[in-house]
N, C-alpha and C positions, 0 to 999 in steps of 0.2 A: 257359316262365320268366317269373316277375316277381320286381322289386324294392322294398323298402321305399324308399317318397320323403321325404327331406328338407328338400325346398322348405320358404320360409318366407311367409307372406305380404310382399309388395313394398312397398319402398321407396324414394323418389325415387332416381336411380340406381345400381339395382341394375342388373346386367348380363345376359342369359338368350345362352347361346350350342344349338345344334340341334347335337347330340352324342349321335347312336346306337350302341350297343355292337354291334360287330359281333360274331355268335357261328354264321351258320350257313355249311358248310363247300362249300355247292352253289348259293348264290348272295352274289357278294362283296360287295353293297351291303344284307343283308339280316341283321335283329338288333332288339338289343328298342330301342326308340325312347324317347329321353332329351331335358331340356333341364333344363341345369344354370344354376345362378344364380350369380354372382357380385357384390359388392359395390362402392361407388364407387372404392372403392382397389383392384379387380381382385383382392380375395380370395374364393378359393370361398366361396360359403355353406349350398349345399346341389343337389338335383337332382329332375327329377320322370320318373319312369315312365310317357311315354305310352299312352294308347289310340287304336288306330284305324290300318290301316297294318304293312307290316313292311320297309320300308326306308327308307332316311334321313328323319330330322326337318327340315326345313327352311322356309327364309322366314317365317320368323320378322318380326312386327311387332306395333306394339300400336295399338288402334284408340282414336277418340274416347275412350270410358271404362273406357281401364285396363286392357281385355280383350287379354290376350297372344294372339296369332294365330300358327298353323305347318300345316305340311301331310308330309302322310305319305301315298302312293300315290295314293289317292282320296278320303283322307280332310279336314274341314277341321276343325282342335284348334284351342280355344278355353280360355284359362287363365284366372280370376276372379284379380287381384290382392288382390284382402282376402283371397279364403279359400285363396289359392296349388294349387286344388286346378282338374283338369279340367274342363270343362261336358261333359254329354253329347252324343254326336256328332248334327248334324240334319242332317234328310233333305229340308233346301230347296234344300242345294247340289245343282249337276247334278254329278253324279260325273266331275270329270279330275282330270288329275295340276297342280294347283295348285303354283305356283312364288313368287307376289308379291303382296302387298298395297298399296292404295294406298287412304286414307280420307277422303271429301267432308266438307264442314265440316256437310252436313247427316244424315251419315251411312252415305251409299250409301258401299259398298265395291266396288273394281275389283280383279279376279283374276286375273293372267297363267297362262296357262296352258304346262307348263314343254313338256310333251310334244308332236309334230308326227309323226307318222309310221302309215304303214296296220301294220306289224308291227316287229316286232327288227332292226336291218341283217344281213346275212349276211356282207356284207363289209368290209372296214374296220377302222379301231380299235372302231366303235363296235360290230361284231362280235367283240371282244374279254375284251367286260365278260362276266360267267355270270348279271347282273342277271336277273331275274325279272320282267319287266315287267307291271304289270296293264292288261286291254285294256277297255274303257268299256262297260259293258254294253249291252247292245242295239247298240251302234255297229259291232264289231269291229273297229276300230282301239285306238291307244295314245294318239294324241289328235289335235286338230286346230289348234296355236296358239294358240286367241284372247286377246280379253278380256273377261271378260264383268263386266256389272255387275248388284251387286244392292241395292237401297234399303235401310234403314233397317234394316225387320221384315226382310231376307233373304230377300225376294222377285226373281223376276229380271227387271229391267228391258230387259235387252240383253245382246246376242253382238254385239260388235266383231269382224267377219270381217278382223283385221290380215294385212298381210305381216310375212315372219319373215327371217331373213337364210338364206343356204346357211352349213352347217359342217360341221368333219373327220367327225360323229361321225354324222351324219345322222338325228340325230332330235330335236330339239330345236326348240322354237317361240321365245315368247313367256316366257325366262329369268328375267329381271331387269326391275320395271317401278316406274317411280315415277309420281305425278301433279304436275305443274307447277302453282306457287302460285296464279294463277287458275284454276287449275278448269277451260280448257278442253280441255284434251291431255293424252294422258299421254305418255313418256319411257320410251322401254324397247330391249332389246336382247334378240338370238339368241345367248346365252354362244358365243364366239369365231368370234364372225362379222365380216363389215367393217361392217356400220352400225348406227348411232344413230337409231332410229327413232321417227315421231310419230304420232300417231291422235288426230284430231279427235272430242273424245267430245260435243261438242253437237253436231253436224254430222254425225256419224258417218260423215267421213272419212278415208283414207288420206292423212297431211302430207309434203311432200318430207325426206328424209333429213335430221336433224340435223347431222350426220357421217355422211361415206363411205369408209373409209379406203381406201388405194393395193393396186392387185395382182389376180393371178389365185390364186394358190397359197393355197391353203384352211389351210395347216400354217406358213402363214410366221410367225407370230404378231406380224402385226399387225392388231391386234383387237382387239373390246372386249370386257368382262364385265359387270362389274357398274357400277350407274346408281344415281346418286340425288339431287336438288334439292335446294338448299337452301333457306330461306324466303323467302330475297330473287332465286329463280327461276337463277340458277349452278347447275351440276350438278359433279358427281365421277364422274369414273368409272376404272376399275380396267383396266388393258393389259397385265396378265401381272403383271412385276416392278415395276412401276413406276404412278400414279394422276395422273392430270390434273384440274385445274377451270378449265371453260370455260365464256365468257357467254354471253349469249341470244342469242348469234351463231354460237355454237358453235367463237370461237378459243380457240384453250392461254394463260390466265391465269397458272398456273403446273404444275409440274410434280414430284413428291414420289418420288424416286428410293426403293424400299421391298427390304428383302432377300430373296432366293428369289423364287420361281417359282411364282404359284398363288393371286391375291390376288381372292378371288371373291365378297366380300359388303361393306356399306358400311350404316353405322348412322351417322347429322349427332346429334350429343349435344346433349340438352336445354341445356347451356348457349350455343350456336349458336358457339361458338368451336374445337370439336373434332369428329369424324368417330372412329369403331371400322370398323376394315376387318380383316376375317378371311381367314386363308389356309387354301384344304381339304388344301392336301396335307402343308403343313410343321404343321397342327395348331393356329398360332397365330392371337391377334388385337394388333392395332398401334392404339395410343390418338395421332390425330394432331393438331396444331394445324393449323387450316387455311389459318390466315393465314402464321404461321414457316416449315410446312413440318417442325416439331420433331417428332420422336416421344417422347412425355412418359412413356409403361407401354406394356406388354407382356402377356399373359394365353400362359402355357405350358399348353396342355391334356391333350399326351401323345399325342393322335389323332394321329398323323403316318402319310404314306402309307407303309402300302396300307390301316393303319386312316384314310382318308380321311374322317369325319365330320361336319367342321366344317363342317355346311349352312345357317347361317341365325343370325343375328347381333342384338338388340334392345336397347334401355333403356328403361326406364320412369321417364316423366316428360319424355320428347323433346318439342318444339314441335310443335304441331297447325294 
């Protein structure tokens, strides 16, 4: 089943959300892939029904040429900002369940692999979902949790075999990643794990953790979720029902209380003064002033759990 796309050519300040329409009674994460467009005043403008993958469209990010990237299963989705149409799926990318993208000044892209498991968990919380995870062709695994570097022509340049953090679902790898402004390392997290990690992409080596949270209980909610560097190197990180701003030594500069739980993605706005934070459980987006902490606007998508599909957020015209 397909739908008519009403998405419009992109304008500076437009906001894009991954909002798959779930429609499969046998798979609680499956449905029609969709990206919804909002204007800079947070009003809905249109939507694009995507091709490639049958689960949640997520990990939205713009590259240096204004192409919107997103991911669904083993597919890399790219949307042309001028035509507002999806480009043909490329066969250059290794088939992996990517979830995050960072772009260097030379056009290179670093893709974080969301999945890290041989098979779907058969015990615990990870076994409660009915999702039918895609298997990597020829590998017979769900994923490795690595970071992959592709050059400007989308040729594979390196596979960084980074560490990941234990988490309670037992199938997540590099779920959120962000390139430091120096372009010397990637800061990343395993969603709901207790480590904010860094990988040296110049010398191909694991770096000491940026932050390690205390405790041995994987369910205590003392963890990191989304991470995003500001242009000056400071780091925003969501922690569940709040967000923190960290300096380059990992010290907390500011805490932002957020209503409810489940804040799972961050986008730094093009004005450099605000960020957008999305909540997958509530289906809401908050626009926050980074310095004052004030919430200056919200989007209510209506996609609240169990229709938890808000899996990515990006703003067109963001600084690179």
